[in-house]
N, C-alpha and C positions, 0 to 999 in steps of 0.2 A: 755528783751533784747531794750538795748534804739531806744529812737524813731528815731532818727537820722539814725542807723543802719537799721531800716526798711524801713526807705521812701528812702532809696540809694538802696533799693534791689527793691522793686516795679519801680521805675525807670527803672533802667535797663528791666528789666522785658519789662516792655511795651516798653520801647525802641526797645528791640529785636523782640518785635510784630509786630511793625510799620516797621519795616525792612523788613522783611518778608514777610508783606503784599505788601510793593511795590513791592520787588520784584518778588511776583507772579503774572502771568496772567492764564486768564481762559484759559481753552484747549476746544476747541466745537469738540465732533468725530462725524460722521452720522453714524447713526445706522438704517440698512433697515429692515421694519418689516412689516408683514403680517399678514393674518387671515386664521382661516378654515372654509372653506364653506361647508365642508360636510367628513365625517371619515365612513370605513368602516373596513373590516375583514384586517388587515396587512395592507392600504391605507390610505394615505387623499390627498383630493383636499383643495389647498389652493391658495387666491388669494392677490395681494398686493405686491409681489417682480418682478419686470419687471427686475430687473440685474443678477436674477438668471441662473447659468448654468448648463449642465448636470452633475447628479454626484454629485451636490455641498451639504454639510451638510447644514442641517435646525434642530434649536432649537427648542424644542417644549416647555410647561411648566412642569415642573418638573424633570428638566434634561434629556429629553427624545430626542431621534434624529432621524432625516431621511433621506432620501437622493432625491434628486429631478432628477425623471424620466421621466416623460412627461415634458416638457415644452413647454406648447401650447402658444397661442396668450391672451390668458385671463386669465388662470390659469393653474397652477403645479397640477403632479400627483406626490407625496409624500411615498415614501417607507419606513413605518414606521418600526424601527429597536428596540423599547420596548415596553414595554406593554402600551397599547394604551387605557385601561380602562377610564384614571383619565382625558381623553383628550374630549371635546366639540364642539360644531362649534361656533367660534366665538373668541374663544382663537388666543393669538395670538403666531405669528411665526417666530424667528429670521435668518436673515440668518449669516452664519459662514465665506463665504468669502472664504472656500476651501472643496477639493474634500476630498472623502471618505480614511480616511489613518489609517492604525495600528502602534502602538510603534513597535519599533523590537531594540532587546540588548542580548547580550549572558545571559544575568536572565531569561532571557524566557526559556532555556534549565533547563529539570526537573518541568516544570510548567502545569499549566491547566487552560487556559485560553479560552475567548470566541469570537467572531469574532473581538470586538472592544478594545480587550485585559486588559478586567476587569477580576480578578483572578475568578475562581470557584473552589479550593483546601482549602480555607479557612485561606489562607495565607495571606501576605500583600502584597499592590499594587505594579504591577513591574515598576520598576525604569526606565523609560530611555530616552536619549537624543535626540533621532532619530526617528524620521517617515517615512513611505513610503506609498504611494498609495494604494490601495488595486486591482486598474485597472493599471499594467506596461504595454509598449508596449514590446514584445517578441523580445531577441536578434535577431539582423541581421544574416544574412547567413555568410557574412564575417566573424563575431567573433564568430563562432563557430567550434568547431571539430569535429572529428571523433569518436566515442566510438570504446573505444579503450579497456579500462579495467572492468573485469566481477564484477557484485554483486552480490556473493554469498547468495543466502537465507538457505542453509544450506538444503533446502527441495532434494532429490535426485533425481526426477524427472523431475522438474524445470533445476537443475544445469546440469542436462545430456542434456535431451532432447529438451526443451523450456530455453536455457538460457539469463539470463537478463544482456545487459551493464548498464554500469553509463553513465546516458544520457539518458539512454531511457524509452520511455511510450509503460508499458505493460498493457493492460487490462486484468481484473481478472471478469468473468461474469457466471453467472450458475443462476440456481432455489433460493429461500431462502432456506437458513437450509440446505444447501449443503458444508458448509466450507470457505465460500471468506474472511471473516474475519480473517478465523484462517490461511489462508494463508498469508496473511499481516500482523499479529503480527508475525508469525516464521520468517518470514524477519525481521522485526524488533529487534528480540531478537537475530539473529545471527549476528546484523550487530557490539555486542559487541566487543571493540579490533579492529575493522576493520578502525578507524578514518572514521565513516560515522556516522554525523547528521541524525535525521528521524524526522518526523513531522506528527503526526496522527490526521488527519482533521474526526471528525465524524458529519455525516450531516442528521440535523434533525432524529438520531438514539432516541432509550427509552433510559431511562437513567441508568436503572437498568445493560445493555448492556456498555453501555459506562464503566461506575463504573468497571463492573469485567474486561474490558478490559485495565484500571488504575490502578486493582489491580494486574492483572498478570502483568504487566509492572514493576511495583517499587518492587512485588514479585522476579523476574528477575533479579532484577538491572537493567534494560533500560532505565527508568526515566532518567539516568544518562545524557544520550545522547539525549533523545527525548522532543518533545516540547507535548503538545494534545490541541486542539484546535474543541472546541468541540458546537455544537445546538443541541438540546435536541428536542424531538417531539412537544409539546406543547409552543416552543418560534417561534414569529415572524415570518412569511415566510419570510419577508425581511431579517432578520438576517441569515437563512437556506440560503437566495442566493448569501450573500455577503462570505460566511463562507470559501468555498474555494480558492477565491481570497486572502480575508487577510492571511488566510495557507500558500501561495506560496508567498506573499510578504514577508513572515518572513524566511521562505525556500529561497528566493534569497537572503535574507541579507545576511545570512550565505556561499550561494555559494559564492557571490560576494568576499567572503573573502577567495578565494582558496579553498574552502572544498568541500567536497564530500556528497550530502544532498540525502535522501529518505521520498518521500511526499505520502501520503495512501491517497486516496480521498475514505470514506465508509458516503453513497456512492451517485455516481453520480443519480441515480434514483431520487433519494428525492429531488437532488437537482434542476432537470429538473421539477419536478412534483412543486415545490415551483415556481419555475420561470412561470411556467405555470397559477398557481393560482393568482398570482400577476399580469402578462399581460391579464390575463380576467375581472381581477377586473379594472384593469385601461381601459379598451374597446378596449384594442388591438385587430387587425383579428384574428382570428383563426384561423390553418390550419388543417395539416394532426393528429388525436389524439387530437383536440383540442388545439395542442403546437400552438406558435408563428412562424412565418416565421422564426425568427433566433435563434430561438432553437440549429441549430449546431452550429449557431456562439460561441455562450455563451460557449460551452466546448472548440472547437478547441482556441478561443483568452486563453483561459485558460491552455490546453495542450502544448499548443505551446511555453511556456513560460520552458518546461523542456528541459535541453540540457548540453551539455558539449562544455565549453568555451575557446575560444581558450586558450594559454598561457599567451599572450601580457593583456590578462585581468583577471588573474590569474590562470586557468587553473580548477576553480571548476564544479562539477556537478550538475547537479540536476535530479534525477529517478521519473518519475511516475509512481505510481500505481492506476489509478482509478479502483476502484468497479462498476459494474452494475448489477442490480438483472433481471434475465428475469422469463417469464412468460409461463410454461406449454414447459419446454426447448426449446421456441422462438427466437434464437439468431437472426431470418432475422425481428425483429420487428423496431419499430421505432427507438430507440434512441439506443439500442444496436451497429444497426449496422452503426448509426450517430459514434458512440465512435469507432466501429473496423475500421473505415476509417479511423478517426486521430489517432489515435495508431501506433506502430510499431512490433504489434501482440497482440496475445491474448489468457491467460489462460480460458479453458471452464472447466467448474465441470458439472459431469453428474452427473443425482440425483439416475439413474441404480447401476453406481459404488459404491455409495453414499449406496444405500440397500445394495447391494453385501458387505459393512465390508470393499471394497477397501478404505483406507483413507491416503492421501487426493485423493479426488475421481475425478482426472484429467485424460481427454478425451484427449489422447497422437495426435488422429486423428484427434480430432478440432481445437486443440490448434497449434500454432506458435509462431516462435520468427524471424522478419524478418532483424532485428539488431543484436541480441547478440550473433549471433554464430562468427559475426567476433571478440567478445572480449573473447570467451570463452577458457579457458585455453586448451595449446593441450595435456594432458592427456585426457582431456573429450572427444575431439576430436576424440581421436584417439578408443573410444569404441561408441561412441554415433549414429556414423551411423549403424552399426550393430545391435547396441542395437534396435534402432528403426524401424531397417527393420524386425526384428525377434519376435517384437512385434506387431507391424503390422501385421504380415503373422500369428502370435497366435489368436491375435481375429477374422479373418475370417473365421480360421479352426475351431475355438471354438464353431463359431453360425452354422455351418454342424454338428459336433460333436456332436450335441445337439440333430438332430434325429435320434439319432441312427443309422449314416451309417456306414459301416465296412469302417475301417481305415487300410492304410499301415502300416508299421511298421515305416517309415520315419516321416508320419505324426502324428502318435504317438509321436514320438519322439521333434517334433515340437510343439505340445500342450503341453508335461508334460515341455520343454525347456521354453515356455512361462508361462507356472504357475509360475514357480520359477522367470522368472522376476516378473512376478505383485508382487509374494510376497518379494520381495526384495524389490519392487518400493516405499510399505507400510510403514507408517511414524507414528508415536503418533504423537500426537500436544502439542507444546511446547518443541519438542527435535531434534532442529537442528543439523546435523551430519558435522562435520570437511572435508576440503577438501580432505587429503591424508586419512580417513577411505572412505569417498564417491568410492573414487580413486580405492582403494584395494577391494571393492565390486563388482565394476562395471568392471573390470578386471576378477575377479573370474566369474561372468555371462557370458563374452563374448568368457571366454575361456570352458565354460561349465562343473565348478567345482562343479557347486551343483546341475547335473542334478540327479544325484548318492543321494543325500541328501532326505531321507520323506518331502512330505511337511508338516507335522506338528511339524519339529524340523527346521524348515528353520528359524524362528525368532530367534534359541540360534546359529543357524550355521554362520548367518550373523553378531550375535554378538561378536560370536569365533574372525571373521576375524578381526572386529573393535578393539578389542582388542588385538588382536596379532601384529595393526601398531606398536604398541610402541618399536616392534623390529626390526623393519625398522631402518635401518643407518639414523643420524638425515639430513645428507647431501644429501641422496636420498629422504628423507622427502622434501627437502626444494628443489631440482629441481622438484620433482613433483607439486608444490603450484607454480613456477616460471618460469618453462621451457615451452618455445615455444612448446616443440614438447618432448614427451616420446620416451629415447630412448632405444635400445632392451635391455639392460643390467638393465635398473631401472626395464623395466618390467618384468623381470626374476626375480626382486629379490622380487618384491611383489606377484608376482605368487607363489614362493619359500614357502613363510611367508604363505599365502592361504592355499597351500595343506600342510602343516603342521597345520594350526588351522581345517582344515575339517577333519582329520586324525580319530578321535572321530566319526563323524556323517557319516560314508561310513555304509550302511548295512552290515552285517556278509555274507561274504558267505554261501550256500546252501552246507550242505552236500551232498557227489555222494551216490547216491540209493545205499546199498549193495544186490551183487549178489544174485539170489534165486534161491533155487536148491527145483529140483520136484521130489519126491518119486513117484516110480512107481511101482506096483507088479510085479515080476518074476512068468508068466505063467507057465515054464516049471518045477522049481526045489522050487517055492512056496516061495522064499525069497523076499525079496524087495530091490532093487539096487538105486542109486542114479546118 
């Protein structure tokens, strides 16, 4: 290349560099930093950040984060959200100038993430253009609408006797290993093709248990409409504390789009214990059972976010199913009673029924729904009242029958009818029942069509009725699912099909005894006469 051309190239390059240097002005940014003064299990004390606010995010070395929780005059108590083994006293802490938030997007559907939105399923990070604070104000009273639509769980005893409406908060409580998670899981499985999105929040659960739940959801195709937010037992307590709030913000994102959402908190007992641990480490004054005084508030501000929005805000709903664990069937303990007073009803699972093999082990006497009955389908209301009364009478009489007391005929009939109610309300796990099939079985129960069926054939008899529902005309099935009340004609249609299905399960009539003839000898003639 000629020297003249090379010289012109250099002159042009240097001229552009000089022009860029003259146009550039240095930008100074203010960065507020502090230092760790002490560190303990899941919390750190930080000094040197005078402008930090409550629940503001702080960044620690190694891309780990924390939340400012105790804002005092000379230091800040910080809840740590990541592994803190690499943090030491004197490490620099940077202020992020925003409160704790979580990414929200339609791309979260079908994913397993932690409360910070980081993937746990081995897939790519969730791409989101929007973030919502994990702590948000609950909708105002005037922004709420009445609960009018049912949330079908697919579980016969719940849909008939303890109905749940969309926008309701229904507590599930019972001792450990009584089937609480199974009920929530069956409810999620039943939302397939129901236009309901689900969020399952595992709080401090064992990794094996969470993996089993996710595997079940994948196997049944429920991950197509479900978001799973997970914290495991070995995660920092701060992560377990923010988990339900982050999951609720994700659910609210979909609710504000006008969609119906179901959220399951499994379970709030672990959440309360994580908060108690953090509070004691931060030197907050302990109260009853060492819980801080605001333990009621942390759950009430969480569950108040579940509601049914008015039409002007899209008409979406958020239904909450919080789970809480009792000890030795003590539903009057501190945390259970707090949550019972916050929620709109409770589903109580009895260990006694569980041991007897009555699954789901729901105690209908201690369970109640204070809102869902208004949203219950008319076909259920036509049978639920008599069914609950008959079942309650049976449970009372069964207790006396155990003592070997003599029972009259009416009492025996009541007990036999109650045994068949209990047999029909049994339901295997992960087998939700459709609405028309439930109505057919419940109508047959209230009409006492099962009373002549032997107990050992009840499962087959119930299955026969469920299969016979296909013979009901489609317009009748549509009215069963949508009508406000069940007409006499529709009721007769269902009962006629049920009677036909149960024909083969009726016991055969006992043959009449043959006449007996006694042969007596004739004393006069010596011949026998009959």
